[in-house]
C-alpha positions in Angstrom: -17.0 -3.6 8.6 -13.8 -1.8 8.0 -11.3 -3.4 5.3 -7.3 -3.0 6.3 -4.3 -4.0 4.5 -1.5 -5.1 6.9 2.2 -4.6 5.4 4.4 -6.5 8.1 6.6 -9.4 7.9 7.7 -10.1 11.1 5.5 -13.1 12.2 5.1 -12.0 16.0 3.8 -8.3 15.1 1.7 -9.9 12.6 0.2 -12.0 15.2 -0.5 -9.0 17.6 -2.0 -6.9 14.7 -4.4 -10.0 13.8 -5.5 -10.0 17.2 -6.0 -6.3 17.6 -7.8 -6.2 14.2 -9.8 -9.4 15.0 -13.3 -7.4 14.3 -12.2 -6.1 11.1 -11.8 -7.7 7.3 -7.9 -7.5 7.0 -5.6 -8.7 4.7 -1.6 -9.2 5.6 1.3 -8.8 2.8 4.5 -9.3 3.8 6.6 -7.4 1.2 6.8 -4.2 -0.9 5.7 -5.7 -3.9 3.2 -7.9 -2.5 1.7 -4.7 -0.7 1.8 -2.5 -3.4 -0.2 -5.0 -5.6 -3.0 -5.3 -3.1 -3.2 -1.6 -3.0 -3.3 -1.2 -6.4 -5.6 -3.7 -7.1 -8.0 -3.3 -3.7 -7.6 0.7 -3.4 -11.4 1.3 -3.7 -12.3 -1.2 -1.2 -9.7 -0.5 1.8 -10.3 1.9 4.8 -6.7 1.8 6.3 -3.4 0.7 5.6 -1.2 -0.4 8.7 2.5 -0.4 7.4 5.8 -1.2 8.7 8.9 1.0 7.9 11.5 -2.0 7.2 10.1 -4.8 4.7 11.5 -7.1 1.9 11.3 -6.3 -1.6 9.9 -9.7 -2.3 7.5 -12.2 -0.3 9.6 -15.1 1.3 9.2 -18.2 -0.6 9.6 -21.7 1.2 13.3 -21.7 1.3 14.4 -18.2 1.3 14.2 -15.2 2.9 12.4 -12.8 0.7 15.4 -10.9 -1.0 16.6 -7.9 0.3 15.0 -5.6 3.0 14.0 -2.2 2.2 14.9 0.0 5.4 12.8 2.6 4.3 10.3 0.5 2.5 7.3 2.0 4.3 8.3 5.1 2.9 8.3 3.9 -0.8 5.1 2.6 -0.4 3.8 6.0 0.7 5.6 7.5 -2.2 4.0 5.0 -4.6 0.7 5.6 -3.2 0.6 9.6 -3.9 2.1 8.7 -7.3 -0.3 6.8 -8.3 -3.2 8.7 -6.5 -4.1 5.9 -4.2 -4.2 7.6 -1.2 -5.2 5.3 1.8 -5.2 6.6 5.4 -1.9 4.9 6.7 -0.7 4.5 10.1 2.9 3.4 10.4 3.5 0.7 13.0 7.4 0.1 13.8 9.4 -1.4 16.5 12.5 0.7 15.7 13.1 4.2 17.5 16.3 5.3 15.4 16.7 5.1 11.6 20.0 5.6 9.9 19.7 8.2 7.0 22.2 9.8 4.9 24.9 9.2 7.6 22.9 10.6 10.5 20.2 9.0 13.1 16.6 10.0 12.7 14.4 9.6 15.7 11.2 7.9 15.6 9.6 11.1 16.2 11.5 13.1 13.3 10.4 10.2 11.2 7.0 11.1 12.1 7.4 14.4 11.3 9.3 13.8 8.0 6.0 11.2 6.5 3.6 13.7 7.7 5.2 16.7 5.7 5.3 14.5 2.8 2.2 12.2 2.8 -0.3 14.5 4.6 -3.4 14.1 4.4 -3.4 10.6 4.0 -0.3 9.7 6.5 -2.2 9.5 9.7 1.2 9.1 12.2 3.3 6.5 13.6 3.0 4.1 16.4 6.0 3.0 18.3 5.6 -1.2 18.8 6.8 -2.8 21.8 5.5 -6.5 22.0 6.2 -6.3 25.8 3.8 -3.0 26.6 0.1 -2.4 25.5 0.6 1.1 25.0 0.9 0.9 20.9 -2.9 -0.3 21.1 -3.9 2.8 22.4 -2.0 5.1 20.1 -3.2 2.9 17.5 -6.9 2.9 18.5 -6.6 6.8 19.0 -5.0 7.2 15.1 -7.7 5.1 13.7 -10.7 7.1 15.4 -9.3 10.4 13.8 
């Protein structure tokens, strides 16, 4: 059975991804630090990483929001994986189609190309998630089967 790490903080998206991966052994982390800690400790066991782009730095406590959000937290995770040589096949799943970067807007497609250039061969691609449609599931299945 494949073992998957999901780094995502949106509860509805976590629920949808959990349903999608119900036949897999998966773990969910909801922050940059929680995700990185799990990557380092379970690196040898993980078959895939499902990664969100915008994630909080720290796990949410019972009375807080988890600290500052990192708009490019997913890219920072990829950078740390490459630096530490913990290169797990990774798929970005995001619900944003535009990303402000250096005073300009980066489209979803441009972000995907940018990440692919920097993190090939372990970055497999990006999936645009829309909770009201199922097309993201087809794209995710296609990338997993690579």
